[in-house]
mmCIF entry with sequence, helices, sheets and N, C-alpha, C, O atoms, coordinates in Angstrom:
data_MODEL
# 
_entry.id   MODEL 
# 
_entity.id                         1 
_entity.type                       polymer 
_entity.pdbx_number_of_molecules   1 
# 
_entity_poly.entity_id                      1 
_entity_poly.type                           'polypeptide(L)' 
_entity_poly.nstd_linkage                   no 
_entity_poly.nstd_monomer                   no 
_entity_poly.pdbx_seq_one_letter_code       MSDLNRGIMKFDGADSPKAVTISAILVLGSIALLILWALNSAYAISG 
_entity_poly.pdbx_seq_one_letter_code_can   MSDLNRGIMKFDGADSPKAVTISAILVLGSIALLILWALNSAYAISG 
_entity_poly.pdbx_strand_id                 A 
# 
loop_
_entity_poly_seq.entity_id 
_entity_poly_seq.num 
_entity_poly_seq.mon_id 
_entity_poly_seq.hetero 
1 1  MET n 
1 2  SER n 
1 3  ASP n 
1 4  LEU n 
1 5  ASN n 
1 6  ARG n 
1 7  GLY n 
1 8  ILE n 
1 9  MET n 
1 10 LYS n 
1 11 PHE n 
1 12 ASP n 
1 13 GLY n 
1 14 ALA n 
1 15 ASP n 
1 16 SER n 
1 17 PRO n 
1 18 LYS n 
1 19 ALA n 
1 20 VAL n 
1 21 THR n 
1 22 ILE n 
1 23 SER n 
1 24 ALA n 
1 25 ILE n 
1 26 LEU n 
1 27 VAL n 
1 28 LEU n 
1 29 GLY n 
1 30 SER n 
1 31 ILE n 
1 32 ALA n 
1 33 LEU n 
1 34 LEU n 
1 35 ILE n 
1 36 LEU n 
1 37 TRP n 
1 38 ALA n 
1 39 LEU n 
1 40 ASN n 
1 41 SER n 
1 42 ALA n 
1 43 TYR n 
1 44 ALA n 
1 45 ILE n 
1 46 SER n 
1 47 GLY n 
# 
_struct_asym.id          A 
_struct_asym.entity_id   1 
# 
loop_
_struct_conf.conf_type_id 
_struct_conf.id 
_struct_conf.pdbx_PDB_helix_id 
_struct_conf.beg_label_comp_id 
_struct_conf.beg_label_asym_id 
_struct_conf.beg_label_seq_id 
_struct_conf.pdbx_beg_PDB_ins_code 
_struct_conf.end_label_comp_id 
_struct_conf.end_label_asym_id 
_struct_conf.end_label_seq_id 
_struct_conf.pdbx_end_PDB_ins_code 
_struct_conf.beg_auth_comp_id 
_struct_conf.beg_auth_asym_id 
_struct_conf.beg_auth_seq_id 
_struct_conf.end_auth_comp_id 
_struct_conf.end_auth_asym_id 
_struct_conf.end_auth_seq_id 
_struct_conf.pdbx_PDB_helix_class 
_struct_conf.details 
_struct_conf.pdbx_PDB_helix_length 
HELX_P HELX_P1 AA1 ASP A 3  ? ASN A 5  ? ASP A 3  ASN A 5  5 ? 3  
HELX_P HELX_P2 AA2 PRO A 17 ? TYR A 43 ? PRO A 17 TYR A 43 1 ? 27 
# 
_struct_conf_type.id          HELX_P 
_struct_conf_type.criteria    ? 
_struct_conf_type.reference   ? 
# 
loop_
_atom_site.group_PDB 
_atom_site.id 
_atom_site.type_symbol 
_atom_site.label_atom_id 
_atom_site.label_alt_id 
_atom_site.label_comp_id 
_atom_site.label_asym_id 
_atom_site.label_entity_id 
_atom_site.label_seq_id 
_atom_site.pdbx_PDB_ins_code 
_atom_site.Cartn_x 
_atom_site.Cartn_y 
_atom_site.Cartn_z 
_atom_site.occupancy 
_atom_site.B_iso_or_equiv 
_atom_site.pdbx_formal_charge 
_atom_site.auth_seq_id 
_atom_site.auth_comp_id 
_atom_site.auth_asym_id 
_atom_site.auth_atom_id 
_atom_site.pdbx_PDB_model_num 
ATOM 1   N N  . MET A 1 1  ? 24.151  -0.016 -4.673  1.00 0.00 ? 1  MET A N  1 
ATOM 2   C CA . MET A 1 1  ? 22.756  -0.292 -4.997  1.00 0.00 ? 1  MET A CA 1 
ATOM 3   C C  . MET A 1 1  ? 22.124  -0.779 -3.584  1.00 0.00 ? 1  MET A C  1 
ATOM 4   O O  . MET A 1 1  ? 22.601  -1.716 -2.944  1.00 0.00 ? 1  MET A O  1 
ATOM 5   N N  . SER A 1 2  ? 21.078  -0.086 -3.207  1.00 0.00 ? 2  SER A N  1 
ATOM 6   C CA . SER A 1 2  ? 20.399  -0.557 -1.927  1.00 0.00 ? 2  SER A CA 1 
ATOM 7   C C  . SER A 1 2  ? 19.551  -1.815 -2.270  1.00 0.00 ? 2  SER A C  1 
ATOM 8   O O  . SER A 1 2  ? 19.335  -2.134 -3.440  1.00 0.00 ? 2  SER A O  1 
ATOM 9   N N  . ASP A 1 3  ? 19.097  -2.489 -1.249  1.00 0.00 ? 3  ASP A N  1 
ATOM 10  C CA . ASP A 1 3  ? 18.339  -3.654 -1.329  1.00 0.00 ? 3  ASP A CA 1 
ATOM 11  C C  . ASP A 1 3  ? 16.913  -3.331 -1.834  1.00 0.00 ? 3  ASP A C  1 
ATOM 12  O O  . ASP A 1 3  ? 16.214  -4.221 -2.318  1.00 0.00 ? 3  ASP A O  1 
ATOM 13  N N  . LEU A 1 4  ? 16.477  -2.034 -1.717  1.00 0.00 ? 4  LEU A N  1 
ATOM 14  C CA . LEU A 1 4  ? 15.183  -1.708 -2.235  1.00 0.00 ? 4  LEU A CA 1 
ATOM 15  C C  . LEU A 1 4  ? 15.183  -1.483 -3.630  1.00 0.00 ? 4  LEU A C  1 
ATOM 16  O O  . LEU A 1 4  ? 14.116  -1.330 -4.223  1.00 0.00 ? 4  LEU A O  1 
ATOM 17  N N  . ASN A 1 5  ? 16.353  -1.445 -4.259  1.00 0.00 ? 5  ASN A N  1 
ATOM 18  C CA . ASN A 1 5  ? 16.333  -1.185 -5.787  1.00 0.00 ? 5  ASN A CA 1 
ATOM 19  C C  . ASN A 1 5  ? 16.599  -2.488 -6.496  1.00 0.00 ? 5  ASN A C  1 
ATOM 20  O O  . ASN A 1 5  ? 17.336  -2.514 -7.482  1.00 0.00 ? 5  ASN A O  1 
ATOM 21  N N  . ARG A 1 6  ? 16.039  -3.526 -6.037  1.00 0.00 ? 6  ARG A N  1 
ATOM 22  C CA . ARG A 1 6  ? 16.171  -4.906 -6.628  1.00 0.00 ? 6  ARG A CA 1 
ATOM 23  C C  . ARG A 1 6  ? 14.718  -5.433 -6.878  1.00 0.00 ? 6  ARG A C  1 
ATOM 24  O O  . ARG A 1 6  ? 13.718  -4.770 -6.601  1.00 0.00 ? 6  ARG A O  1 
ATOM 25  N N  . GLY A 1 7  ? 14.693  -6.632 -7.405  1.00 0.00 ? 7  GLY A N  1 
ATOM 26  C CA . GLY A 1 7  ? 13.371  -7.264 -7.691  1.00 0.00 ? 7  GLY A CA 1 
ATOM 27  C C  . GLY A 1 7  ? 12.472  -6.565 -8.597  1.00 0.00 ? 7  GLY A C  1 
ATOM 28  O O  . GLY A 1 7  ? 12.906  -6.196 -9.689  1.00 0.00 ? 7  GLY A O  1 
ATOM 29  N N  . ILE A 1 8  ? 11.259  -6.342 -8.258  1.00 0.00 ? 8  ILE A N  1 
ATOM 30  C CA . ILE A 1 8  ? 10.361  -5.668 -9.205  1.00 0.00 ? 8  ILE A CA 1 
ATOM 31  C C  . ILE A 1 8  ? 10.567  -4.156 -9.145  1.00 0.00 ? 8  ILE A C  1 
ATOM 32  O O  . ILE A 1 8  ? 9.991   -3.478 -9.995  1.00 0.00 ? 8  ILE A O  1 
ATOM 33  N N  . MET A 1 9  ? 11.286  -3.595 -8.278  1.00 0.00 ? 9  MET A N  1 
ATOM 34  C CA . MET A 1 9  ? 11.578  -2.174 -8.141  1.00 0.00 ? 9  MET A CA 1 
ATOM 35  C C  . MET A 1 9  ? 12.912  -1.862 -8.891  1.00 0.00 ? 9  MET A C  1 
ATOM 36  O O  . MET A 1 9  ? 13.847  -1.278 -8.345  1.00 0.00 ? 9  MET A O  1 
ATOM 37  N N  . LYS A 1 10 ? 12.927  -2.274 -10.118 1.00 0.00 ? 10 LYS A N  1 
ATOM 38  C CA . LYS A 1 10 ? 14.217  -2.086 -10.913 1.00 0.00 ? 10 LYS A CA 1 
ATOM 39  C C  . LYS A 1 10 ? 14.273  -0.726 -11.653 1.00 0.00 ? 10 LYS A C  1 
ATOM 40  O O  . LYS A 1 10 ? 14.504  -0.681 -12.861 1.00 0.00 ? 10 LYS A O  1 
ATOM 41  N N  . PHE A 1 11 ? 14.057  0.385  -10.904 1.00 0.00 ? 11 PHE A N  1 
ATOM 42  C CA . PHE A 1 11 ? 14.200  1.707  -11.547 1.00 0.00 ? 11 PHE A CA 1 
ATOM 43  C C  . PHE A 1 11 ? 14.948  2.645  -10.652 1.00 0.00 ? 11 PHE A C  1 
ATOM 44  O O  . PHE A 1 11 ? 14.964  2.494  -9.431  1.00 0.00 ? 11 PHE A O  1 
ATOM 45  N N  . ASP A 1 12 ? 15.564  3.611  -11.270 1.00 0.00 ? 12 ASP A N  1 
ATOM 46  C CA . ASP A 1 12 ? 16.394  4.525  -10.382 1.00 0.00 ? 12 ASP A CA 1 
ATOM 47  C C  . ASP A 1 12 ? 15.389  5.313  -9.532  1.00 0.00 ? 12 ASP A C  1 
ATOM 48  O O  . ASP A 1 12 ? 14.341  5.780  -9.977  1.00 0.00 ? 12 ASP A O  1 
ATOM 49  N N  . GLY A 1 13 ? 15.809  5.414  -8.269  1.00 0.00 ? 13 GLY A N  1 
ATOM 50  C CA . GLY A 1 13 ? 14.948  6.251  -7.322  1.00 0.00 ? 13 GLY A CA 1 
ATOM 51  C C  . GLY A 1 13 ? 13.910  5.366  -6.666  1.00 0.00 ? 13 GLY A C  1 
ATOM 52  O O  . GLY A 1 13 ? 13.026  5.901  -5.996  1.00 0.00 ? 13 GLY A O  1 
ATOM 53  N N  . ALA A 1 14 ? 13.953  4.063  -6.808  1.00 0.00 ? 14 ALA A N  1 
ATOM 54  C CA . ALA A 1 14 ? 13.019  3.132  -6.207  1.00 0.00 ? 14 ALA A CA 1 
ATOM 55  C C  . ALA A 1 14 ? 13.140  3.214  -4.725  1.00 0.00 ? 14 ALA A C  1 
ATOM 56  O O  . ALA A 1 14 ? 12.150  2.939  -4.048  1.00 0.00 ? 14 ALA A O  1 
ATOM 57  N N  . ASP A 1 15 ? 14.250  3.563  -4.159  1.00 0.00 ? 15 ASP A N  1 
ATOM 58  C CA . ASP A 1 15 ? 14.525  3.597  -2.762  1.00 0.00 ? 15 ASP A CA 1 
ATOM 59  C C  . ASP A 1 15 ? 14.360  5.105  -2.135  1.00 0.00 ? 15 ASP A C  1 
ATOM 60  O O  . ASP A 1 15 ? 14.620  5.351  -0.958  1.00 0.00 ? 15 ASP A O  1 
ATOM 61  N N  . SER A 1 16 ? 13.957  5.951  -2.951  1.00 0.00 ? 16 SER A N  1 
ATOM 62  C CA . SER A 1 16 ? 13.805  7.265  -2.511  1.00 0.00 ? 16 SER A CA 1 
ATOM 63  C C  . SER A 1 16 ? 12.645  7.534  -1.585  1.00 0.00 ? 16 SER A C  1 
ATOM 64  O O  . SER A 1 16 ? 11.607  6.898  -1.774  1.00 0.00 ? 16 SER A O  1 
ATOM 65  N N  . PRO A 1 17 ? 12.716  8.428  -0.585  1.00 0.00 ? 17 PRO A N  1 
ATOM 66  C CA . PRO A 1 17 ? 11.692  8.622  0.362   1.00 0.00 ? 17 PRO A CA 1 
ATOM 67  C C  . PRO A 1 17 ? 10.259  8.775  -0.266  1.00 0.00 ? 17 PRO A C  1 
ATOM 68  O O  . PRO A 1 17 ? 9.252   8.273  0.232   1.00 0.00 ? 17 PRO A O  1 
ATOM 69  N N  . LYS A 1 18 ? 10.281  9.506  -1.386  1.00 0.00 ? 18 LYS A N  1 
ATOM 70  C CA . LYS A 1 18 ? 8.960   9.887  -2.071  1.00 0.00 ? 18 LYS A CA 1 
ATOM 71  C C  . LYS A 1 18 ? 8.352   8.537  -2.533  1.00 0.00 ? 18 LYS A C  1 
ATOM 72  O O  . LYS A 1 18 ? 7.184   8.271  -2.252  1.00 0.00 ? 18 LYS A O  1 
ATOM 73  N N  . ALA A 1 19 ? 9.078   7.739  -3.193  1.00 0.00 ? 19 ALA A N  1 
ATOM 74  C CA . ALA A 1 19 ? 8.555   6.438  -3.676  1.00 0.00 ? 19 ALA A CA 1 
ATOM 75  C C  . ALA A 1 19 ? 8.180   5.480  -2.583  1.00 0.00 ? 19 ALA A C  1 
ATOM 76  O O  . ALA A 1 19 ? 7.164   4.793  -2.690  1.00 0.00 ? 19 ALA A O  1 
ATOM 77  N N  . VAL A 1 20 ? 8.925   5.416  -1.591  1.00 0.00 ? 20 VAL A N  1 
ATOM 78  C CA . VAL A 1 20 ? 8.639   4.624  -0.387  1.00 0.00 ? 20 VAL A CA 1 
ATOM 79  C C  . VAL A 1 20 ? 7.317   5.128  0.303   1.00 0.00 ? 20 VAL A C  1 
ATOM 80  O O  . VAL A 1 20 ? 6.464   4.332  0.693   1.00 0.00 ? 20 VAL A O  1 
ATOM 81  N N  . THR A 1 21 ? 7.201   6.379  0.423   1.00 0.00 ? 21 THR A N  1 
ATOM 82  C CA . THR A 1 21 ? 5.983   7.010  0.981   1.00 0.00 ? 21 THR A CA 1 
ATOM 83  C C  . THR A 1 21 ? 4.756   6.687  0.158   1.00 0.00 ? 21 THR A C  1 
ATOM 84  O O  . THR A 1 21 ? 3.734   6.261  0.695   1.00 0.00 ? 21 THR A O  1 
ATOM 85  N N  . ILE A 1 22 ? 4.856   6.891  -1.164  1.00 0.00 ? 22 ILE A N  1 
ATOM 86  C CA . ILE A 1 22 ? 3.615   6.657  -2.094  1.00 0.00 ? 22 ILE A CA 1 
ATOM 87  C C  . ILE A 1 22 ? 3.239   5.150  -1.876  1.00 0.00 ? 22 ILE A C  1 
ATOM 88  O O  . ILE A 1 22 ? 2.080   4.809  -1.639  1.00 0.00 ? 22 ILE A O  1 
ATOM 89  N N  . SER A 1 23 ? 4.276   4.272  -1.968  1.00 0.00 ? 23 SER A N  1 
ATOM 90  C CA . SER A 1 23 ? 4.044   2.892  -1.946  1.00 0.00 ? 23 SER A CA 1 
ATOM 91  C C  . SER A 1 23 ? 3.310   2.448  -0.511  1.00 0.00 ? 23 SER A C  1 
ATOM 92  O O  . SER A 1 23 ? 2.371   1.653  -0.478  1.00 0.00 ? 23 SER A O  1 
ATOM 93  N N  . ALA A 1 24 ? 3.804   2.994  0.498   1.00 0.00 ? 24 ALA A N  1 
ATOM 94  C CA . ALA A 1 24 ? 3.294   2.769  1.822   1.00 0.00 ? 24 ALA A CA 1 
ATOM 95  C C  . ALA A 1 24 ? 1.784   3.146  1.862   1.00 0.00 ? 24 ALA A C  1 
ATOM 96  O O  . ALA A 1 24 ? 0.925   2.377  2.293   1.00 0.00 ? 24 ALA A O  1 
ATOM 97  N N  . ILE A 1 25 ? 1.539   4.352  1.393   1.00 0.00 ? 25 ILE A N  1 
ATOM 98  C CA . ILE A 1 25 ? 0.251   4.984  1.413   1.00 0.00 ? 25 ILE A CA 1 
ATOM 99  C C  . ILE A 1 25 ? -0.757  3.981  0.619   1.00 0.00 ? 25 ILE A C  1 
ATOM 100 O O  . ILE A 1 25 ? -1.830  3.618  1.103   1.00 0.00 ? 25 ILE A O  1 
ATOM 101 N N  . LEU A 1 26 ? -0.312  3.606  -0.574  1.00 0.00 ? 26 LEU A N  1 
ATOM 102 C CA . LEU A 1 26 ? -1.114  2.759  -1.431  1.00 0.00 ? 26 LEU A CA 1 
ATOM 103 C C  . LEU A 1 26 ? -1.403  1.373  -0.758  1.00 0.00 ? 26 LEU A C  1 
ATOM 104 O O  . LEU A 1 26 ? -2.538  0.895  -0.772  1.00 0.00 ? 26 LEU A O  1 
ATOM 105 N N  . VAL A 1 27 ? -0.374  0.765  -0.187  1.00 0.00 ? 27 VAL A N  1 
ATOM 106 C CA . VAL A 1 27 ? -0.533  -0.520 0.528   1.00 0.00 ? 27 VAL A CA 1 
ATOM 107 C C  . VAL A 1 27 ? -1.439  -0.455 1.656   1.00 0.00 ? 27 VAL A C  1 
ATOM 108 O O  . VAL A 1 27 ? -2.344  -1.281 1.774   1.00 0.00 ? 27 VAL A O  1 
ATOM 109 N N  . LEU A 1 28 ? -1.230  0.582  2.586   1.00 0.00 ? 28 LEU A N  1 
ATOM 110 C CA . LEU A 1 28 ? -1.994  0.757  3.836   1.00 0.00 ? 28 LEU A CA 1 
ATOM 111 C C  . LEU A 1 28 ? -3.387  1.200  3.530   1.00 0.00 ? 28 LEU A C  1 
ATOM 112 O O  . LEU A 1 28 ? -4.323  0.768  4.202   1.00 0.00 ? 28 LEU A O  1 
ATOM 113 N N  . GLY A 1 29 ? -3.569  2.033  2.558   1.00 0.00 ? 29 GLY A N  1 
ATOM 114 C CA . GLY A 1 29 ? -4.989  2.519  2.108   1.00 0.00 ? 29 GLY A CA 1 
ATOM 115 C C  . GLY A 1 29 ? -5.708  1.347  1.611   1.00 0.00 ? 29 GLY A C  1 
ATOM 116 O O  . GLY A 1 29 ? -6.878  1.177  1.954   1.00 0.00 ? 29 GLY A O  1 
ATOM 117 N N  . SER A 1 30 ? -5.054  0.435  0.752   1.00 0.00 ? 30 SER A N  1 
ATOM 118 C CA . SER A 1 30 ? -5.762  -0.743 0.274   1.00 0.00 ? 30 SER A CA 1 
ATOM 119 C C  . SER A 1 30 ? -6.205  -1.707 1.387   1.00 0.00 ? 30 SER A C  1 
ATOM 120 O O  . SER A 1 30 ? -7.305  -2.259 1.388   1.00 0.00 ? 30 SER A O  1 
ATOM 121 N N  . ILE A 1 31 ? -5.276  -1.865 2.323   1.00 0.00 ? 31 ILE A N  1 
ATOM 122 C CA . ILE A 1 31 ? -5.589  -2.704 3.470   1.00 0.00 ? 31 ILE A CA 1 
ATOM 123 C C  . ILE A 1 31 ? -6.804  -2.170 4.240   1.00 0.00 ? 31 ILE A C  1 
ATOM 124 O O  . ILE A 1 31 ? -7.717  -2.916 4.592   1.00 0.00 ? 31 ILE A O  1 
ATOM 125 N N  . ALA A 1 32 ? -6.784  -0.879 4.484   1.00 0.00 ? 32 ALA A N  1 
ATOM 126 C CA . ALA A 1 32 ? -7.931  -0.270 5.276   1.00 0.00 ? 32 ALA A CA 1 
ATOM 127 C C  . ALA A 1 32 ? -9.147  -0.388 4.535   1.00 0.00 ? 32 ALA A C  1 
ATOM 128 O O  . ALA A 1 32 ? -10.177 -0.697 5.134   1.00 0.00 ? 32 ALA A O  1 
ATOM 129 N N  . LEU A 1 33 ? -9.151  -0.153 3.153   1.00 0.00 ? 33 LEU A N  1 
ATOM 130 C CA . LEU A 1 33 ? -10.429 -0.341 2.413   1.00 0.00 ? 33 LEU A CA 1 
ATOM 131 C C  . LEU A 1 33 ? -10.946 -1.700 2.488   1.00 0.00 ? 33 LEU A C  1 
ATOM 132 O O  . LEU A 1 33 ? -12.147 -1.895 2.678   1.00 0.00 ? 33 LEU A O  1 
ATOM 133 N N  . LEU A 1 34 ? -10.069 -2.701 2.344   1.00 0.00 ? 34 LEU A N  1 
ATOM 134 C CA . LEU A 1 34 ? -10.476 -4.066 2.484   1.00 0.00 ? 34 LEU A CA 1 
ATOM 135 C C  . LEU A 1 34 ? -11.056 -4.420 3.758   1.00 0.00 ? 34 LEU A C  1 
ATOM 136 O O  . LEU A 1 34 ? -12.025 -5.178 3.805   1.00 0.00 ? 34 LEU A O  1 
ATOM 137 N N  . ILE A 1 35 ? -10.521 -3.916 4.817   1.00 0.00 ? 35 ILE A N  1 
ATOM 138 C CA . ILE A 1 35 ? -11.045 -4.175 6.148   1.00 0.00 ? 35 ILE A CA 1 
ATOM 139 C C  . ILE A 1 35 ? -12.476 -3.483 6.317   1.00 0.00 ? 35 ILE A C  1 
ATOM 140 O O  . ILE A 1 35 ? -13.416 -4.079 6.842   1.00 0.00 ? 35 ILE A O  1 
ATOM 141 N N  . LEU A 1 36 ? -12.558 -2.293 5.873   1.00 0.00 ? 36 LEU A N  1 
ATOM 142 C CA . LEU A 1 36 ? -13.883 -1.613 5.928   1.00 0.00 ? 36 LEU A CA 1 
ATOM 143 C C  . LEU A 1 36 ? -14.891 -2.273 5.062   1.00 0.00 ? 36 LEU A C  1 
ATOM 144 O O  . LEU A 1 36 ? -16.065 -2.338 5.428   1.00 0.00 ? 36 LEU A O  1 
ATOM 145 N N  . TRP A 1 37 ? -14.480 -2.775 3.909   1.00 0.00 ? 37 TRP A N  1 
ATOM 146 C CA . TRP A 1 37 ? -15.445 -3.533 3.045   1.00 0.00 ? 37 TRP A CA 1 
ATOM 147 C C  . TRP A 1 37 ? -15.932 -4.815 3.733   1.00 0.00 ? 37 TRP A C  1 
ATOM 148 O O  . TRP A 1 37 ? -17.118 -5.145 3.719   1.00 0.00 ? 37 TRP A O  1 
ATOM 149 N N  . ALA A 1 38 ? -14.971 -5.516 4.331   1.00 0.00 ? 38 ALA A N  1 
ATOM 150 C CA . ALA A 1 38 ? -15.251 -6.665 4.975   1.00 0.00 ? 38 ALA A CA 1 
ATOM 151 C C  . ALA A 1 38 ? -16.213 -6.543 6.114   1.00 0.00 ? 38 ALA A C  1 
ATOM 152 O O  . ALA A 1 38 ? -17.164 -7.312 6.262   1.00 0.00 ? 38 ALA A O  1 
ATOM 153 N N  . LEU A 1 39 ? -15.915 -5.492 6.958   1.00 0.00 ? 39 LEU A N  1 
ATOM 154 C CA . LEU A 1 39 ? -16.798 -5.292 8.063   1.00 0.00 ? 39 LEU A CA 1 
ATOM 155 C C  . LEU A 1 39 ? -18.239 -4.857 7.660   1.00 0.00 ? 39 LEU A C  1 
ATOM 156 O O  . LEU A 1 39 ? -19.259 -5.250 8.226   1.00 0.00 ? 39 LEU A O  1 
ATOM 157 N N  . ASN A 1 40 ? -18.191 -4.011 6.629   1.00 0.00 ? 40 ASN A N  1 
ATOM 158 C CA . ASN A 1 40 ? -19.548 -3.593 6.053   1.00 0.00 ? 40 ASN A CA 1 
ATOM 159 C C  . ASN A 1 40 ? -20.366 -4.774 5.573   1.00 0.00 ? 40 ASN A C  1 
ATOM 160 O O  . ASN A 1 40 ? -21.565 -4.887 5.826   1.00 0.00 ? 40 ASN A O  1 
ATOM 161 N N  . SER A 1 41 ? -19.637 -5.683 4.843   1.00 0.00 ? 41 SER A N  1 
ATOM 162 C CA . SER A 1 41 ? -20.292 -6.830 4.245   1.00 0.00 ? 41 SER A CA 1 
ATOM 163 C C  . SER A 1 41 ? -20.806 -7.785 5.381   1.00 0.00 ? 41 SER A C  1 
ATOM 164 O O  . SER A 1 41 ? -21.904 -8.334 5.295   1.00 0.00 ? 41 SER A O  1 
ATOM 165 N N  . ALA A 1 42 ? -19.991 -7.951 6.412   1.00 0.00 ? 42 ALA A N  1 
ATOM 166 C CA . ALA A 1 42 ? -20.293 -8.923 7.451   1.00 0.00 ? 42 ALA A CA 1 
ATOM 167 C C  . ALA A 1 42 ? -21.352 -8.391 8.450   1.00 0.00 ? 42 ALA A C  1 
ATOM 168 O O  . ALA A 1 42 ? -22.216 -9.143 8.900   1.00 0.00 ? 42 ALA A O  1 
ATOM 169 N N  . TYR A 1 43 ? -21.273 -7.125 8.777   1.00 0.00 ? 43 TYR A N  1 
ATOM 170 C CA . TYR A 1 43 ? -22.179 -6.594 9.759   1.00 0.00 ? 43 TYR A CA 1 
ATOM 171 C C  . TYR A 1 43 ? -23.093 -5.489 9.350   1.00 0.00 ? 43 TYR A C  1 
ATOM 172 O O  . TYR A 1 43 ? -23.788 -4.940 10.205  1.00 0.00 ? 43 TYR A O  1 
ATOM 173 N N  . ALA A 1 44 ? -23.141 -5.108 8.038   1.00 0.00 ? 44 ALA A N  1 
ATOM 174 C CA . ALA A 1 44 ? -24.048 -4.121 7.527   1.00 0.00 ? 44 ALA A CA 1 
ATOM 175 C C  . ALA A 1 44 ? -23.932 -2.845 8.375   1.00 0.00 ? 44 ALA A C  1 
ATOM 176 O O  . ALA A 1 44 ? -24.959 -2.362 8.852   1.00 0.00 ? 44 ALA A O  1 
ATOM 177 N N  . ILE A 1 45 ? -22.765 -2.288 8.581   1.00 0.00 ? 45 ILE A N  1 
ATOM 178 C CA . ILE A 1 45 ? -22.460 -1.159 9.317   1.00 0.00 ? 45 ILE A CA 1 
ATOM 179 C C  . ILE A 1 45 ? -22.945 0.110  8.451   1.00 0.00 ? 45 ILE A C  1 
ATOM 180 O O  . ILE A 1 45 ? -22.442 0.327  7.348   1.00 0.00 ? 45 ILE A O  1 
ATOM 181 N N  . SER A 1 46 ? -23.860 0.869  8.952   1.00 0.00 ? 46 SER A N  1 
ATOM 182 C CA . SER A 1 46 ? -24.380 2.159  8.560   1.00 0.00 ? 46 SER A CA 1 
ATOM 183 C C  . SER A 1 46 ? -24.561 2.132  6.925   1.00 0.00 ? 46 SER A C  1 
ATOM 184 O O  . SER A 1 46 ? -23.605 2.229  6.156   1.00 0.00 ? 46 SER A O  1 
ATOM 185 N N  . GLY A 1 47 ? -25.728 2.007  6.570   1.00 0.00 ? 47 GLY A N  1 
ATOM 186 C CA . GLY A 1 47 ? -26.191 2.085  5.149   1.00 0.00 ? 47 GLY A CA 1 
ATOM 187 C C  . GLY A 1 47 ? -25.338 1.982  4.064   1.00 0.00 ? 47 GLY A C  1 
ATOM 188 O O  . GLY A 1 47 ? -25.784 2.055  2.919   1.00 0.00 ? 47 GLY A O  1 
# 
């Protein structure tokens, strides 16, 4: 069992490249949206 198949990721295939890619996209996308929202709120960037 790999280390990625532990904790909250307790399902078969949790360490597959597809699952890791989807998780990475969700996390990075969420961070990018939060940064854009924060900049827009703080500086009122373009309408």
